[in-house]
N, C-alpha and C positions, 0 to 999 in steps of 0.2 A: 872573697870579700872584694869588694872594687872602692878603689879610693874616688874623691871630690875633683870634679874637673872644676876651673876657674879658667876663664876666656877674659880678657883685657883687650882693648882694643884702641890703638892711638893714631893718629896721621902723621907720616911725615911727608915732605915736602914731594917727595918722589913716589913713596904708594902708601898704603893702608899696611900696619902692621898689625898682625892679631898674635895675640901671646896666648899661647895654651899651656895650663900647669895643670898635671895630672893624666890619669890615665887614658887611653881612648881605646876604648874596650869595648860590647857590649852595651852596658850602663850608661854610659857618659857619649857616645856618639848620637846618640839625639840632642844634644847639646851642640856638638859639632856642624849638625845638620841644621841646627835655626839660623848659625850664621849661614853657613853658605845657603841657605835659601834665600834671607836677607840680602846676600850679597848678587845671587841671581835675578831676584826681584826689583832690583836698581836697573831705572832705564839705560845709565849711565856707569858701570860699577866705574872703581880705580881703578884706570889704568893697569896700576900694579898691587897685586896683594902678597904680600909676604906674612909669611906663618912661622912666628917662631914657638919650636920646637925645642927648647934647651930642657924643659923641664916635664917633656913626654917621655917617659920608661917604658910604653906599652903604647904599641899600637896595633888594632886588629884588624881585619880584612875588611869590617862591616867600615871601621874609619877611611881606609884604603879606597877603599867605594866611593864615598863620601868626596874625598879630594878629587879623586877620575871622573864625577860627574860636574864637582867644581870645575875642573882647570875646561872639561868641553864647554860646558855654557859662559865660560867667562870667554873663550876665544870665538864663542860666537858672537861675543861682541864689542871683537878687539880689544882684550883686557886678557890678562895674563896672571900666575897667581906660581909661587914660588916657596919651595921648602926652606926653613935654616937650621941649622945648631940641632943637628941631628942626635940623639943620643945612640951610640952605638948599637944597642940592640933594635932600636927602631928601623936605624939604616940596614942591618941586617933582614929585618922581617919584610924590608922594602926591595932588598937586592934577592932575596929568597921567591919573591914573584914578580923579581924582573922589572920592578917600577922606579927603579935605579934608574931607568932608560929612558922614563918616562916623563918623570920632573925633573924639575931644574932644581937641584938641592945646592945650595952654602956652605960654608962652612961658618957664617956668623950673618946677624942679620944685616949690618952696615955693607959686608960683600953681596950680600941679593940684594938691596935696596941702592946700590952704588955699581950695580952693572946694566944699566938699562940699554938694552936694543935699539939702535937707531933704523 
């Protein structure tokens, strides 16, 4: 049985922060896809989007694929995304897939938002 995923967003002066609460599995990834699609559809998405994953303890391959697609599409629009506050099991799954080398991962939202590349 899967849990529910809740998604909230707020704007920070340097980024859009998207807070995810719950599992990112086959049942909840469509909700994540909707957020990703909304960002991709924007003519000018926020320069930086940070996903706060502090309350996500499961990330399946479908969710990883959604994040990969989002990152690639945002790069085409001169925007970027970062992941923050990963649960150890989520980081382990990303590391197993070698995606820790693909994504920018930060220990805190503040660090992810604060480190703006010039």
